[in-house]
TIVO-2410 file (N, C-alpha, C; in nm, 3 decimals):
# residues 133
REC num residu      c1      c2      c3 atome chaine
REC   1      X   0.240  -6.494  -5.473     N      A
REC   1      X   0.242  -6.530  -5.332    CA      A
REC   1      X   0.138  -6.609  -5.292     C      A
REC   2      X   0.165  -6.721  -5.228     N      A
REC   2      X   0.064  -6.800  -5.178    CA      A
REC   2      X   0.021  -6.776  -5.044     C      A
REC   3      X  -0.118  -6.775  -5.025     N      A
REC   3      X  -0.177  -6.739  -4.899    CA      A
REC   3      X  -0.169  -6.877  -4.795     C      A
REC   4      X  -0.086  -6.886  -4.706     N      A
REC   4      X  -0.097  -7.008  -4.620    CA      A
REC   4      X  -0.180  -6.973  -4.496     C      A
REC   5      X  -0.249  -7.070  -4.463     N      A
REC   5      X  -0.370  -7.066  -4.375    CA      A
REC   5      X  -0.284  -7.076  -4.241     C      A
REC   6      X  -0.309  -7.017  -4.135     N      A
REC   6      X  -0.283  -7.013  -4.002    CA      A
REC   6      X  -0.383  -7.049  -3.914     C      A
REC   7      X  -0.394  -7.163  -3.852     N      A
REC   7      X  -0.513  -7.162  -3.727    CA      A
REC   7      X  -0.449  -7.112  -3.611     C      A
REC   8      X  -0.511  -7.024  -3.549     N      A
REC   8      X  -0.460  -6.987  -3.421    CA      A
REC   8      X  -0.560  -7.026  -3.299     C      A
REC   9      X  -0.520  -7.093  -3.207     N      A
REC   9      X  -0.562  -7.142  -3.079    CA      A
REC   9      X  -0.586  -7.053  -2.976     C      A
REC  10      X  -0.690  -7.058  -2.887     N      A
REC  10      X  -0.682  -6.995  -2.752    CA      A
REC  10      X  -0.635  -7.096  -2.643     C      A
REC  11      X  -0.636  -7.248  -2.673     N      A
REC  11      X  -0.608  -7.335  -2.578    CA      A
REC  11      X  -0.727  -7.381  -2.513     C      A
REC  12      X  -0.853  -7.319  -2.540     N      A
REC  12      X  -0.969  -7.368  -2.500    CA      A
REC  12      X  -1.004  -7.499  -2.546     C      A
REC  13      X  -1.063  -7.591  -2.433     N      A
REC  13      X  -1.056  -7.728  -2.468    CA      A
REC  13      X  -1.201  -7.749  -2.562     C      A
REC  14      X  -1.283  -7.654  -2.585     N      A
REC  14      X  -1.394  -7.650  -2.671    CA      A
REC  14      X  -1.353  -7.665  -2.827     C      A
REC  15      X  -1.237  -7.600  -2.856     N      A
REC  15      X  -1.186  -7.585  -3.004    CA      A
REC  15      X  -1.176  -7.722  -3.049     C      A
REC  16      X  -1.127  -7.823  -2.981     N      A
REC  16      X  -1.097  -7.955  -3.028    CA      A
REC  16      X  -1.223  -8.048  -3.012     C      A
REC  17      X  -1.331  -7.992  -2.943     N      A
REC  17      X  -1.445  -8.084  -2.919    CA      A
REC  17      X  -1.519  -8.032  -3.026     C      A
REC  18      X  -1.524  -7.918  -3.064     N      A
REC  18      X  -1.637  -7.861  -3.166    CA      A
REC  18      X  -1.572  -7.868  -3.300     C      A
REC  19      X  -1.431  -7.832  -3.298     N      A
REC  19      X  -1.364  -7.867  -3.439    CA      A
REC  19      X  -1.367  -7.704  -3.489     C      A
REC  20      X  -1.294  -7.601  -3.419     N      A
REC  20      X  -1.297  -7.467  -3.454    CA      A
REC  20      X  -1.165  -7.400  -3.403     C      A
REC  21      X  -1.122  -7.303  -3.469     N      A
REC  21      X  -1.002  -7.222  -3.401    CA      A
REC  21      X  -1.060  -7.073  -3.349     C      A
REC  22      X  -0.981  -7.016  -3.253     N      A
REC  22      X  -1.007  -6.887  -3.196    CA      A
REC  22      X  -1.007  -6.786  -3.330     C      A
REC  23      X  -0.913  -6.811  -3.422     N      A
REC  23      X  -0.897  -6.737  -3.524    CA      A
REC  23      X  -0.821  -6.828  -3.653     C      A
REC  24      X  -0.843  -6.728  -3.755     N      A
REC  24      X  -0.776  -6.797  -3.877    CA      A
REC  24      X  -0.730  -6.700  -3.954     C      A
REC  25      X  -0.584  -6.712  -3.992     N      A
REC  25      X  -0.530  -6.597  -4.081    CA      A
REC  25      X  -0.486  -6.649  -4.227     C      A
REC  26      X  -0.545  -6.606  -4.306     N      A
REC  26      X  -0.487  -6.621  -4.461    CA      A
REC  26      X  -0.451  -6.490  -4.522     C      A
REC  27      X  -0.307  -6.505  -4.549     N      A
REC  27      X  -0.273  -6.385  -4.614    CA      A
REC  27      X  -0.308  -6.260  -4.517     C      A
REC  28      X  -0.329  -6.148  -4.553     N      A
REC  28      X  -0.354  -6.028  -4.474    CA      A
REC  28      X  -0.488  -6.028  -4.420     C      A
REC  29      X  -0.558  -6.152  -4.388     N      A
REC  29      X  -0.699  -6.124  -4.336    CA      A
REC  29      X  -0.714  -6.209  -4.221     C      A
REC  30      X  -0.763  -6.191  -4.111     N      A
REC  30      X  -0.802  -6.261  -4.009    CA      A
REC  30      X  -0.922  -6.257  -3.939     C      A
REC  31      X  -0.995  -6.368  -3.937     N      A
REC  31      X  -1.121  -6.391  -3.884    CA      A
REC  31      X  -1.134  -6.445  -3.763     C      A
REC  32      X  -1.170  -6.389  -3.673     N      A
REC  32      X  -1.164  -6.432  -3.536    CA      A
REC  32      X  -1.332  -6.476  -3.500     C      A
REC  33      X  -1.322  -6.604  -3.431     N      A
REC  33      X  -1.432  -6.678  -3.414    CA      A
REC  33      X  -1.532  -6.586  -3.313     C      A
REC  34      X  -1.672  -6.624  -3.296     N      A
REC  34      X  -1.730  -6.570  -3.198    CA      A
REC  34      X  -1.642  -6.603  -3.044     C      A
REC  35      X  -1.643  -6.482  -2.976     N      A
REC  35      X  -1.548  -6.457  -2.847    CA      A
REC  35      X  -1.640  -6.428  -2.752     C      A
REC  36      X  -1.628  -6.509  -2.618     N      A
REC  36      X  -1.713  -6.466  -2.520    CA      A
REC  36      X  -1.636  -6.416  -2.405     C      A
REC  37      X  -1.687  -6.391  -2.294     N      A
REC  37      X  -1.610  -6.330  -2.175    CA      A
REC  37      X  -1.539  -6.432  -2.087     C      A
REC  38      X  -1.460  -6.516  -2.117     N      A
REC  38      X  -1.410  -6.604  -2.059    CA      A
REC  38      X  -1.253  -6.565  -2.023     C      A
REC  39      X  -1.206  -6.612  -1.910     N      A
REC  39      X  -1.045  -6.612  -1.888    CA      A
REC  39      X  -0.974  -6.727  -1.921     C      A
REC  40      X  -0.847  -6.721  -1.920     N      A
REC  40      X  -0.777  -6.826  -1.967    CA      A
REC  40      X  -0.812  -6.974  -1.896     C      A
REC  41      X  -0.886  -6.975  -1.778     N      A
REC  41      X  -0.914  -7.108  -1.722    CA      A
REC  41      X  -1.059  -7.137  -1.773     C      A
REC  42      X  -1.122  -7.057  -1.863     N      A
REC  42      X  -1.257  -7.095  -1.926    CA      A
REC  42      X  -1.359  -7.050  -1.819     C      A
REC  43      X  -1.332  -6.954  -1.712     N      A
REC  43      X  -1.426  -6.891  -1.607    CA      A
REC  43      X  -1.501  -6.773  -1.682     C      A
REC  44      X  -1.622  -6.789  -1.670     N      A
REC  44      X  -1.712  -6.659  -1.719    CA      A
REC  44      X  -1.634  -6.532  -1.636     C      A
REC  45      X  -1.594  -6.444  -1.716     N      A
REC  45      X  -1.570  -6.293  -1.625    CA      A
REC  45      X  -1.701  -6.204  -1.655     C      A
REC  46      X  -1.723  -6.147  -1.523     N      A
REC  46      X  -1.850  -6.044  -1.538    CA      A
REC  46      X  -1.981  -6.098  -1.532     C      A
REC  47      X  -1.984  -6.193  -1.430     N      A
REC  47      X  -2.113  -6.241  -1.439    CA      A
REC  47      X  -2.224  -6.140  -1.427     C      A
REC  48      X  -2.311  -6.139  -1.479     N      A
REC  48      X  -2.454  -6.045  -1.485    CA      A
REC  48      X  -2.400  -5.907  -1.501     C      A
REC  49      X  -2.273  -5.887  -1.573     N      A
REC  49      X  -2.228  -5.746  -1.595    CA      A
REC  49      X  -2.234  -5.739  -1.760     C      A
REC  50      X  -2.294  -5.695  -1.818     N      A
REC  50      X  -2.266  -5.674  -1.978    CA      A
REC  50      X  -2.154  -5.599  -2.007     C      A
REC  51      X  -2.125  -5.492  -1.951     N      A
REC  51      X  -2.030  -5.421  -1.960    CA      A
REC  51      X  -1.870  -5.485  -1.957     C      A
REC  52      X  -1.878  -5.553  -1.834     N      A
REC  52      X  -1.759  -5.610  -1.815    CA      A
REC  52      X  -1.739  -5.755  -1.889     C      A
REC  53      X  -1.843  -5.798  -1.942     N      A
REC  53      X  -1.827  -5.917  -2.048    CA      A
REC  53      X  -1.787  -5.867  -2.190     C      A
REC  54      X  -1.817  -5.750  -2.229     N      A
REC  54      X  -1.774  -5.692  -2.349    CA      A
REC  54      X  -1.635  -5.653  -2.351     C      A
REC  55      X  -1.619  -5.610  -2.210     N      A
REC  55      X  -1.456  -5.584  -2.222    CA      A
REC  55      X  -1.372  -5.699  -2.246     C      A
REC  56      X  -1.423  -5.787  -2.179     N      A
REC  56      X  -1.336  -5.916  -2.160    CA      A
REC  56      X  -1.356  -5.984  -2.316     C      A
REC  57      X  -1.462  -5.977  -2.353     N      A
REC  57      X  -1.455  -6.032  -2.525    CA      A
REC  57      X  -1.351  -5.947  -2.593     C      A
REC  58      X  -1.354  -5.823  -2.594     N      A
REC  58      X  -1.248  -5.743  -2.688    CA      A
REC  58      X  -1.123  -5.766  -2.613     C      A
REC  59      X  -1.089  -5.803  -2.504     N      A
REC  59      X  -0.943  -5.855  -2.476    CA      A
REC  59      X  -0.914  -5.984  -2.510     C      A
REC  60      X  -1.013  -6.071  -2.513     N      A
REC  60      X  -0.994  -6.211  -2.593    CA      A
REC  60      X  -0.974  -6.197  -2.726     C      A
REC  61      X  -1.015  -6.097  -2.809     N      A
REC  61      X  -1.014  -6.085  -2.965    CA      A
REC  61      X  -0.865  -6.019  -2.968     C      A
REC  62      X  -0.835  -5.932  -2.879     N      A
REC  62      X  -0.693  -5.863  -2.896    CA      A
REC  62      X  -0.585  -5.972  -2.869     C      A
REC  63      X  -0.611  -6.065  -2.773     N      A
REC  63      X  -0.497  -6.175  -2.761    CA      A
REC  63      X  -0.488  -6.259  -2.882     C      A
REC  64      X  -0.606  -6.283  -2.970     N      A
REC  64      X  -0.603  -6.383  -3.069    CA      A
REC  64      X  -0.538  -6.285  -3.198     C      A
REC  65      X  -0.561  -6.152  -3.194     N      A
REC  65      X  -0.506  -6.084  -3.314    CA      A
REC  65      X  -0.347  -6.094  -3.287     C      A
REC  66      X  -0.316  -6.061  -3.163     N      A
REC  66      X  -0.169  -6.053  -3.143    CA      A
REC  66      X  -0.098  -6.178  -3.176     C      A
REC  67      X  -0.169  -6.290  -3.159     N      A
REC  67      X  -0.105  -6.408  -3.212    CA      A
REC  67      X  -0.084  -6.424  -3.365     C      A
REC  68      X  -0.150  -6.326  -3.419     N      A
REC  68      X  -0.156  -6.318  -3.613    CA      A
REC  68      X  -0.063  -6.207  -3.618     C      A
REC  69      X  -0.008  -6.128  -3.491     N      A
REC  69      X   0.084  -6.001  -3.564    CA      A
REC  69      X   0.008  -5.896  -3.591     C      A
REC  70      X  -0.124  -5.901  -3.535     N      A
REC  70      X  -0.227  -5.773  -3.564    CA      A
REC  70      X  -0.262  -5.710  -3.445     C      A
REC  71      X  -0.335  -5.646  -3.442     N      A
REC  71      X  -0.408  -5.555  -3.327    CA      A
REC  71      X  -0.543  -5.493  -3.341     C      A
REC  72      X  -0.613  -5.449  -3.268     N      A
REC  72      X  -0.745  -5.411  -3.259    CA      A
REC  72      X  -0.761  -5.306  -3.384     C      A
REC  73      X  -0.664  -5.220  -3.384     N      A
REC  73      X  -0.678  -5.100  -3.522    CA      A
REC  73      X  -0.682  -5.185  -3.646     C      A
REC  74      X  -0.654  -5.306  -3.660     N      A
REC  74      X  -0.673  -5.388  -3.799    CA      A
REC  74      X  -0.809  -5.425  -3.814     C      A
REC  75      X  -0.891  -5.428  -3.701     N      A
REC  75      X  -1.027  -5.465  -3.716    CA      A
REC  75      X  -1.119  -5.397  -3.802     C      A
REC  76      X  -1.176  -5.457  -3.906     N      A
REC  76      X  -1.261  -5.372  -4.009    CA      A
REC  76      X  -1.402  -5.403  -4.003     C      A
REC  77      X  -1.426  -5.527  -3.920     N      A
REC  77      X  -1.577  -5.549  -3.887    CA      A
REC  77      X  -1.607  -5.624  -3.770     C      A
REC  78      X  -1.708  -5.609  -3.693     N      A
REC  78      X  -1.743  -5.675  -3.577    CA      A
REC  78      X  -1.875  -5.715  -3.592     C      A
REC  79      X  -1.930  -5.829  -3.535     N      A
REC  79      X  -2.034  -5.877  -3.518    CA      A
REC  79      X  -2.076  -5.907  -3.375     C      A
REC  80      X  -2.185  -5.820  -3.305     N      A
REC  80      X  -2.197  -5.833  -3.164    CA      A
REC  80      X  -2.347  -5.919  -3.149     C      A
REC  81      X  -2.336  -6.011  -3.076     N      A
REC  81      X  -2.466  -6.106  -3.042    CA      A
REC  81      X  -2.466  -6.088  -2.919     C      A
REC  82      X  -2.607  -6.019  -2.884     N      A
REC  82      X  -2.642  -6.009  -2.723    CA      A
REC  82      X  -2.781  -6.089  -2.680     C      A
REC  83      X  -2.793  -6.101  -2.556     N      A
REC  83      X  -2.889  -6.177  -2.506    CA      A
REC  83      X  -3.007  -6.061  -2.504     C      A
REC  84      X  -2.992  -5.947  -2.469     N      A
REC  84      X  -3.075  -5.831  -2.437    CA      A
REC  84      X  -3.039  -5.705  -2.531     C      A
REC  85      X  -3.135  -5.688  -2.631     N      A
REC  85      X  -3.083  -5.577  -2.703    CA      A
REC  85      X  -3.087  -5.445  -2.618     C      A
REC  86      X  -3.175  -5.449  -2.516     N      A
REC  86      X  -3.185  -5.342  -2.469    CA      A
REC  86      X  -3.058  -5.264  -2.388     C      A
REC  87      X  -2.952  -5.373  -2.372     N      A
REC  87      X  -2.837  -5.332  -2.342    CA      A
REC  87      X  -2.728  -5.273  -2.444     C      A
REC  88      X  -2.775  -5.238  -2.549     N      A
REC  88      X  -2.705  -5.186  -2.676    CA      A
REC  88      X  -2.616  -5.047  -2.624     C      A
REC  89      X  -2.659  -4.968  -2.547     N      A
REC  89      X  -2.597  -4.878  -2.498    CA      A
REC  89      X  -2.475  -4.907  -2.419     C      A
REC  90      X  -2.497  -4.981  -2.330     N      A
REC  90      X  -2.384  -5.033  -2.222    CA      A
REC  90      X  -2.273  -5.109  -2.304     C      A
REC  91      X  -2.324  -5.186  -2.413     N      A
REC  91      X  -2.230  -5.239  -2.468    CA      A
REC  91      X  -2.139  -5.149  -2.576     C      A
REC  92      X  -2.237  -5.086  -2.626     N      A
REC  92      X  -2.170  -4.959  -2.720    CA      A
REC  92      X  -2.065  -4.896  -2.644     C      A
REC  93      X  -2.107  -4.863  -2.497     N      A
REC  93      X  -1.999  -4.772  -2.433    CA      A
REC  93      X  -1.860  -4.846  -2.402     C      A
REC  94      X  -1.884  -4.970  -2.393     N      A
REC  94      X  -1.765  -5.043  -2.374    CA      A
REC  94      X  -1.693  -5.076  -2.508     C      A
REC  95      X  -1.750  -5.076  -2.606     N      A
REC  95      X  -1.707  -5.099  -2.727    CA      A
REC  95      X  -1.611  -4.972  -2.775     C      A
REC  96      X  -1.682  -4.875  -2.729     N      A
REC  96      X  -1.629  -4.725  -2.798    CA      A
REC  96      X  -1.492  -4.708  -2.713     C      A
REC  97      X  -1.470  -4.753  -2.600     N      A
REC  97      X  -1.338  -4.732  -2.524    CA      A
REC  97      X  -1.225  -4.781  -2.634     C      A
REC  98      X  -1.245  -4.893  -2.732     N      A
REC  98      X  -1.154  -4.938  -2.786    CA      A
REC  98      X  -1.165  -4.908  -2.957     C      A
REC  99      X  -1.281  -4.888  -2.993     N      A
REC  99      X  -1.317  -4.867  -3.137    CA      A
REC  99      X  -1.346  -4.712  -3.163     C      A
REC 100      X  -1.353  -4.621  -3.073     N      A
REC 100      X  -1.413  -4.481  -3.107    CA      A
REC 100      X  -1.329  -4.419  -3.192     C      A
REC 101      X  -1.199  -4.468  -3.232     N      A
REC 101      X  -1.118  -4.398  -3.342    CA      A
REC 101      X  -1.084  -4.509  -3.456     C      A
REC 102      X  -1.103  -4.624  -3.434     N      A
REC 102      X  -1.096  -4.708  -3.552    CA      A
REC 102      X  -1.242  -4.729  -3.651     C      A
REC 103      X  -1.347  -4.730  -3.554     N      A
REC 103      X  -1.485  -4.728  -3.635    CA      A
REC 103      X  -1.482  -4.839  -3.731     C      A
REC 104      X  -1.503  -4.961  -3.682     N      A
REC 104      X  -1.507  -5.073  -3.779    CA      A
REC 104      X  -1.645  -5.077  -3.818     C      A
REC 105      X  -1.694  -5.148  -3.915     N      A
REC 105      X  -1.844  -5.178  -3.975    CA      A
REC 105      X  -1.878  -5.257  -3.863     C      A
REC 106      X  -2.023  -5.241  -3.818     N      A
REC 106      X  -2.056  -5.333  -3.695    CA      A
REC 106      X  -2.214  -5.379  -3.719     C      A
REC 107      X  -2.246  -5.498  -3.657     N      A
REC 107      X  -2.366  -5.536  -3.638    CA      A
REC 107      X  -2.403  -5.597  -3.523     C      A
REC 108      X  -2.497  -5.558  -3.448     N      A
REC 108      X  -2.531  -5.583  -3.328    CA      A
REC 108      X  -2.675  -5.652  -3.345     C      A
REC 109      X  -2.699  -5.767  -3.304     N      A
REC 109      X  -2.829  -5.837  -3.317    CA      A
REC 109      X  -2.857  -5.929  -3.172     C      A
REC 110      X  -2.986  -5.935  -3.131     N      A
REC 110      X  -3.027  -5.986  -3.024    CA      A
REC 110      X  -3.029  -6.152  -3.051     C      A
REC 111      X  -3.013  -6.245  -2.988     N      A
REC 111      X  -3.024  -6.373  -2.986    CA      A
REC 111      X  -3.113  -6.432  -2.876     C      A
REC 112      X  -3.170  -6.544  -2.886     N      A
REC 112      X  -3.237  -6.605  -2.767    CA      A
REC 112      X  -3.138  -6.674  -2.676     C      A
REC 113      X  -3.029  -6.722  -2.732     N      A
REC 113      X  -2.949  -6.794  -2.629    CA      A
REC 113      X  -2.810  -6.786  -2.687     C      A
REC 114      X  -2.704  -6.788  -2.603     N      A
REC 114      X  -2.570  -6.824  -2.607    CA      A
REC 114      X  -2.540  -6.940  -2.555     C      A
REC 115      X  -2.386  -6.987  -2.588     N      A
REC 115      X  -2.347  -7.112  -2.549    CA      A
REC 115      X  -2.364  -7.154  -2.405     C      A
REC 116      X  -2.382  -7.022  -2.309     N      A
REC 116      X  -2.415  -7.073  -2.170    CA      A
REC 116      X  -2.520  -6.941  -2.111     C      A
REC 117      X  -2.592  -6.988  -2.023     N      A
REC 117      X  -2.698  -6.886  -1.996    CA      A
REC 117      X  -2.633  -6.783  -1.928     C      A
REC 118      X  -2.508  -6.766  -1.874     N      A
REC 118      X  -2.427  -6.671  -1.783    CA      A
REC 118      X  -2.386  -6.581  -1.893     C      A
REC 119      X  -2.364  -6.619  -2.033     N      A
REC 119      X  -2.293  -6.526  -2.112    CA      A
REC 119      X  -2.406  -6.445  -2.179     C      A
REC 120      X  -2.370  -6.307  -2.177     N      A
REC 120      X  -2.459  -6.184  -2.226    CA      A
REC 120      X  -2.422  -6.139  -2.347     C      A
REC 121      X  -2.316  -6.161  -2.387     N      A
REC 121      X  -2.270  -6.115  -2.536    CA      A
REC 121      X  -2.158  -6.194  -2.586     C      A
REC 122      X  -2.136  -6.201  -2.716     N      A
REC 122      X  -2.037  -6.271  -2.803    CA      A
REC 122      X  -2.009  -6.190  -2.911     C      A
REC 123      X  -1.868  -6.166  -2.934     N      A
REC 123      X  -1.824  -6.090  -3.047    CA      A
REC 123      X  -1.747  -6.148  -3.134     C      A
REC 124      X  -1.776  -6.161  -3.287     N      A
REC 124      X  -1.662  -6.210  -3.366    CA      A
REC 124      X  -1.606  -6.085  -3.444     C      A
REC 125      X  -1.490  -6.091  -3.486     N      A
REC 125      X  -1.422  -5.969  -3.558    CA      A
REC 125      X  -1.364  -6.020  -3.692     C      A
REC 126      X  -1.330  -5.921  -3.791     N      A
REC 126      X  -1.268  -5.943  -3.884    CA      A
REC 126      X  -1.154  -5.847  -3.906     C      A
REC 127      X  -1.032  -5.892  -3.944     N      A
REC 127      X  -0.932  -5.787  -3.939    CA      A
REC 127      X  -0.857  -5.789  -4.073     C      A
REC 128      X  -0.803  -5.698  -4.116     N      A
REC 128      X  -0.730  -5.662  -4.247    CA      A
REC 128      X  -0.586  -5.618  -4.211     C      A
REC 129      X  -0.481  -5.669  -4.235     N      A
REC 129      X  -0.339  -5.628  -4.192    CA      A
REC 129      X  -0.275  -5.572  -4.335     C      A
REC 130      X  -0.241  -5.457  -4.359     N      A
REC 130      X  -0.216  -5.401  -4.473    CA      A
REC 130      X  -0.030  -5.400  -4.433     C      A
REC 131      X   0.029  -5.480  -4.556     N      A
REC 131      X   0.156  -5.449  -4.573    CA      A
REC 131      X   0.252  -5.506  -4.458     C      A
REC 132      X   0.174  -5.651  -4.378     N      A
REC 132      X   0.243  -5.723  -4.294    CA      A
REC 132      X   0.236  -5.855  -4.362     C      A
REC 133      X   0.322  -5.936  -4.301     N      A
REC 133      X   0.345  -6.067  -4.328    CA      A
REC 133      X   0.283  -6.178  -4.243     C      A
***
């Protein structure tokens, strides 16, 4: 079987400016790009609230996965980039709402900057869908 590449768009204008996809599906693997807490209009959700931003990141990842006929339970790895590592417990609490039973492999690192100064967290995810086309 040939693994066809499917690029999945969020519709954000940055995708064409920068040249990336929200997610890429190849065979039974899905790679979700770094995802921030933006709504469908590109506005940042949860200004000054890392918990709310983390939740929005996960919802955006969930939307990308749905376009690939997958869901959060298919996630096997997440990478979390944060502006302040001291927020790890707050971010962890938000993540656990969705991942406590899934328990994907995870990495959290502090970075000096993200794409906008108002963005406090960015998450990327890899998913594996077993026995799905």
